[in-house]
Structures are given as C-alpha cells and as structure tokens.
N, C-alpha and C positions, 0 to 999 in steps of 0.2 A: 384496476391495478393488476388483476389476474391476467389480462391480455398483454401486459407489458413485459412479461418474462422475468429473467433472473439477474438482469444487469444491476439491480440495486445491491446485489451481493458484492459486485465489483466496486461500486461507489462507497461501500462501507469502509474500504481501505483509505478513501480520501479523507475521512474525518477521524483517523486514528491520531494518537499523540504525536507520532512522527510527522504527520502532515502539519498539524498545528504549530509545532515548534520549529520545523524546518522552514515552512513558509514565513512564519513570523520573524525568524532569525535572518532570512534572506532579505526581507523588507527592511529590517532595522539596519543591516550592514550595507546593503546595496540599493536601497530605495526601490524604485519601480523598474530598474534596468533589466531584471531577470523575468519580467512578465512573459516574454516570448517563450521561455522554457516551459511554463505551464500550458500555454497555447499548444505548443508542439507536443507536450506530454499527453494532453487529452486526446489530440488527434491520433497519436501513436497508440494510445489505449484502445480507442475505437477500432482501429484497423487490426491490431493483434488479437484483441478479444473476439472480434467477429470471426477470425479464423477458427479459434477454439470452440466458440459457440456453434459455428456452422458444422464443425466436425461432430459435435455432440448431437445436434438436431438432425442434420441431413444424412450423416453417416452412422449415427447411433454409436459413436465411439468417443470416449474421453481421450485426452492426450496420452495418458498412460496405456490405455488399451490399444491405441493406434501404434504406439511404440512397440508393444509386444507383437503386433501383427506384422509390422514392417521390418523387424530385425529378427531374422530366423537363424542366422549362423550363431552357434553357441558362444564362440569367442567374442564376436562383435556385440552380441546382445549383453554379455556379461560386462564388458568394458563400458558400453553406453549406459547401461542401467546403473552401474556404480557411479559414473560421473553425474548423471541426472539426479539420482537419489541423494548423493552427497550434496549437490547444489541445492536441491529442494529442502533437504533437512537443515543444512547449514543456513540457508536463507531465512527459513522460518524461525530458526533458533536465534538468529541475529535480530530479527524483528521482535521476537518474544522478549529479548532483553530490553529493547526500547519500549515495548508495550508496558512491561512491568515498571520500568523506571518512570515512564510518563504518568502512569496511575499513581505511583508513589509520590512524584512531584506534586500532583494535584492534591493528594491528602496532606502533604507537608504544608501547602499553602492554606488549606482549610483549617489545619490544626495549629498553624503558626509555628511549626517546628518543635512543638512540645513533646512529640513522640519520636523516639529514635528510628532512623530510616530502616534499620534491620528488622524491627518489629513490623513496620509498615509493609516492607517487601514480603515478609513471611505471610502476613495477613492476606495480601493480594494473591500470592501464590496459592494459599488455601482456598480462597473464593473461586479462583479459576479452576483448580482441581475439582472442587465440589460441583461446579457447573458442568464441567466436562464429564464427570462420572455420573451425575444424576440427570443430565440433560434438562436443566432448568431453563427451558426456553423463555418463560415469562420474565425471568431475571434479565436475560439478554435483551428482550424486547423493551423492557423498562429503561435499561441503561442506554440502549440505542436511541430511545426517545429523548433522553437527556442530551446526547450528543447532537441530535437534530435540532434541539432547542438552542444549544450553543452556536450551531451553524447559522441559525436565524439571527442571533445576536451579532455574529461577525458580519453578516451581510448588512445589517442595520448600521453597525459601526462604520463600515466602508462608506455608506451613504452619508452618514452624519459627520464623519471625520473630515478634516481639511485636506482631502486628497487633491494633488495637482493632476487633473484629468488629462491635460495635454501631455505631460510626461508619462502618465500611465499608459495612454494609447501608444505613445512612441515606444515604450518598453515592450509592448505586446507585439509590435511589428518589426522592430529593428533588432537584429540578432547581434548582440554585443556580449562579450565576456569580460567584465571588469577585472582588473588585477586582483588576484587572491580569491576569485569567486569560483574556480573550477570545481572544487569539492562541493560547493553549494549547488552548482548547476547539476552535477551528477546526482546529488541528494534529492533535488526537486524532481528529476526524472524518475529516480528510484522510488520515491514515495507516491508517485502517481501511476506509473506503469509497473505494478507489483508482479514480480515473476510468478509467485505461487498462485496468483489469480488466473494465470493461463491454464493451470490444471483445474482449479476450482470451478471456473466458469463453464468449461465443457462438460464436466461431470454433473453440475447442477442443472444446466440447460437440458441435458439428456433426460434426466429424471423428471424435470418439471413438465416437459412437453411430451411425455411418453405416450399419452392417450390422445394426442392431437395430430391432425393431418400435418405433414412435415412442411408443406409450402405455407400454410397458415401460421404454423409455429415459427418459421423462419422470419416471416414478415413481422409477427408480433415481437420477436426478440429484437430485431433491428430497430423497430419503433421505440421500444423501451430503452435501448442503448442511446438512441438519438435524443431522448429526453433526459435520462439520468446521468450519463457521462458528462455532458456539458454542465449540468447542475453541479456536479462534483468539482469541475474546473472553476466555476464561479465562486464556490465556497473557498477553494484554495487561493484564488486570486484575491478574494476579499480579505483573507488573513494576511497575505503579503502586503496589500495596499494599506491595511490598517497598521501593519508594522512599519511601513515607510513614513508614517506620520508621527511615530513615537521617537522622542528624544531620549536617548539612553547615554549616560556618562561613559566615556571611552574606557574600555576594559571590562565593562559589566554586562555586555550583551550576551555573554555565555551563561548567564544565570536565568533559570526558569522564572524565578520570582519577579525579575525585572520586566518580563513580558506581560504580566497580569494587567497593567494599565492599558493594554491594547483595547480593552472593552469599555473604557470609561466614557467615550462619546455616547454609547447606547445604554450602558448599564449604570453609570454614575458610581456611587459609593459601593455598589454591589459587584463591581468589576472583578475584584480579587476572588470573591466567593464563587461567582459564576465560572471564572477561568479555572479555578481549582476543581470545581465540580465537573466541568466539562472534560478536563484532562483525565480525571479519575475514571469517568464513564467511558471515555474513548479508550483508555488503557485496558480496562477490564474486558470490554467487548472484543478488542483486538487480541487480548491475551487468551481468549477462548477460541477465536476463529483461526489464528495462525497454527496452533497445534493440530486442529481438525483438518485444515487444508493439507498439511504435511501427511497426516494419516490417510486421508482419502487419496491423495496423489500416489503415495507409495503403495497403497492397497491395489490400485489399478495397475501399476507397473509390475507388481509382484504376482498378480493374479489371485489374490486372496478373495475369499467369499465376501459378498456385500453384507457384512454383519459387524456392527459396531462393538460387539462383545468378543470379536476375534482377538486372540492374544497378541498377534502381530500389530493389529490396528491400535490396540491400547498401548502397547509398548512404544509405538512411534510418538503418539501425542504426549505420553508421560515423559519420554526422553527430551522432547522439545521444551516442554514446560520446565523440567528440572534444569536443563542447560541454561535457559533464559533466566531462571531464578538464581542460579549460581553466579552467573556473570553480573546480574543486577546487584547481588550482595557485595561483590568486590569492585564494582564500577566506581568511577569518580563522578564526573559531571554528567547528569542525565542528558543534557542538551548535546554535549560533545559525542556521547555514545550513540544517541538516536540519529544524529546527522551522519555519523560514520556508518551505521547500519543501512541507512538509505543509500549512501554512496556505494557500499558493497553490493547492494541489490542492483544499482545502476551498472556496475562492472559486469555482473553476471548476465544482465539483460540481453546483450547482443547474442550470446550463445543460445539462450532460451528462445529468443525471437527467431533466430535462424532455423532452429530445429522445428518450431511450430510452422514456419513457412514451408519447410521440406515436407512435413506431414500433410499440410493442406494441398500441396502440389501433387502428392502421390495418391491421395484418396479420390477415387473416381466419383464418389457421390457428392463431393463438395465442388461444385462447378463455379468457382469464382473466376471472373474475367482476368485476363492476363495483365491489364492495366492496373487492376486492384492488387494482384500479386506484386506488381512492380512497385506500388506504394509501400507494400510491406518490406520489400528489399531496401527501399530508400530509408525507411524508418530504422531498419536494422543497421544500415551503414552509418547513419547519423549517430545512433547510440554507440556504435563501435568507435567512431572518431572521437566522441566525447570521452569515452572510457580510456582510449589510448592517450589522449591529451592529458587526462588526469594522472594516468600512470607515469607519463614522462615528467609531469610536474612534481609528483611525489618523489621520483627518482632524483630529480634535481635538488629537492629539499634534503634528501638523504646525503647526497654528495656535498 
C-alpha cells in the first residue's frame, strides 16, 4: 500500500454522505440513465488530480504554492487569491453542511427519530471539533473502516439486486440528460470531481513522497490512482444501480429514510441499521476532512508556516465547521441540501479545473504531453457546458 501513494485520500470523497445520497437519488429518479456521468466523472478526476499530484511530486509545489509563485503583480495576486480562497472556503463550507446533515440523518435512522435533530447536529459538531483539535487519527480510521464496510455492502447489493444490466451498460455509454435531471447531473459530477481535492492531493503527494526519487514517486502515484479512482467509481455506480431497483412512492424520493431499503438485497432486516451507521460514519469522516482541506489550501496560498497550531490555520477550519453547523441547524431536507451542495461544487469546478490546467502548463518541471493537456481542456469544457446548461435551466425556472 505504501507504494501506491495518496490517491486513497481523493477516493475518500467518493464515500461521503453526499455521494451515497446523490447517487441513490439519481438511481431512484432516473434509473440507470445517468451512469455515463459517473464514468465521465471518474475519468475527469483522474486527469485533473494527475495535474495536481504531478505538481506536488515533480515540481515540489502544491496548488497554493504554485499560485503564489506565478502571480507576482500585487493587484492581480490579491484579486486571484480572494476569488480562489472564497471559492475554496465556500465550497468546503457547503460540503460541511451536507456532511453534518448526512451524519445527522444516519443517527436519526439509528435512533428512530427519538432525538431532536438540533441535539444530533450539535453532537456531531462537537465530535468533529474534538477530532480536529485533538487529532484523533484512530477515530477517523475506525469510522473510515465503517464506510468501507458499507461500500462492500453496496457492491454486494448491486450484484444481488435485480439490476437490468443491458440498460445499465447503455446508461454508461450513451450520453442522455432526461428531463429534469440537469441538477442531478451536475451534482454527480460535483460529488466525484471534488474541487478542494485539487488542493489536497498536491499537498499530500508532495509530503508523502518527499524522501523518494521523483520518477519512482510519480509512477507509484499514477499506479495508485489507476487502482483507487476506478474503485471509487465502482462504489458510486453500485449505489446508483441499487437505487434504480428501488420502488419508491411518488413524492417520497426526497426522504433519506426511504433510501435505507437500498441495502435489503445484501443486508436483509439489518438494512436500515447499516445504512444509518454508514451515513453517520461517512458524515463524521467528511466533516473532519473538509475543514482540514480548506485550512491546508488557504495556508499554502497565504504562505503561512506549516504548523497546525498556527492561528490562521485553526481559524480557517473552525470557521468552516461553524458555518456548516449553522446551516445544518437551519436546513430543511438533508437530501435537498446535500444535492444542492454537490451541484454548487459542479458549477465552481470549471474555474478550478481551468486554473489547474494553467498552472500545469506553466510549471517547467511538470512535463505532461500536449495531448494529455488537451484532455484536461476537454474535461474543463464539458464541465463548463454542463454548468452553463444548468444555470440556463435554473434561470428558466425563475422566469
């Protein structure tokens, strides 16, 4: 495992509550028709994350550090830093709301709704804050294990459930956007190609391979990405296909509790318990990693020392956690808010992807071939087109 690098950090975003609920909802509402979105999203994740990992390993620079080096004019640097920091902070705060609500929904399923959501949300916020402050790595490892177990159950469910495999294969290769699915399409992209992972991957790869020959490190990282990223896509696809077999009464698909029977083919009467436990575990782990990603990214951009006790570093993760907690307290349906957060990330993605492409093209130590940079441009354009279509659809709804 040591030779496979840090791409498992990226895949951790695949099994958050946003992925579970977004993929399940897409399967319930549109069957297997949006399978192509997940195939595209995994390919896009590989391409974009390879740019940031390459910068971290080959150029010894995270995305934030590369930004500081390439923007020397004070005015340009100030404007660019403001936009990127705002996007990074706002994106992680939006994800944090979904993470906390996902964990809360899991506990509500486990407790049968006997405890008020306010107390559940506050408890989750306290656990996340304690983990961030005390660095309880074992807690995160244990909860990640629970998420991994739930992922295994989802894959088993996909195998055991009555999936129409002909339609599933067609959905993975034929690009169609059913009426009313634009928000779901963008949410599926946003829950897979996570913008803050572009910052996190470069930074972690740089630290992980610091004492290794760069060519060996780069091959190891690419090998790990080729293994872990498709695995994350399989998990997401399994959740969608399981959702496509679930019959939900019209008008109730927006309830988290109605998605618990997804696991019945593999888990039987324990389906609700495992679904609730998995959502809680996924929410807690993501509620810890999202604030940390924001703090690390903004630390690099701002040039702060690499010290987790630095006041600026702590203020960033505290502000992300508190913002997510506040919106979770006043939020309505967890499923609606989580899907909206994924869609917002999808809207921001073309800007982040374009900037990562620019950084990669400008760094002399990252010698990626032009055809590969061309693939990055294609991915960015497709994301931009999906985002523009979604904005036009939203504008039409408003009118």
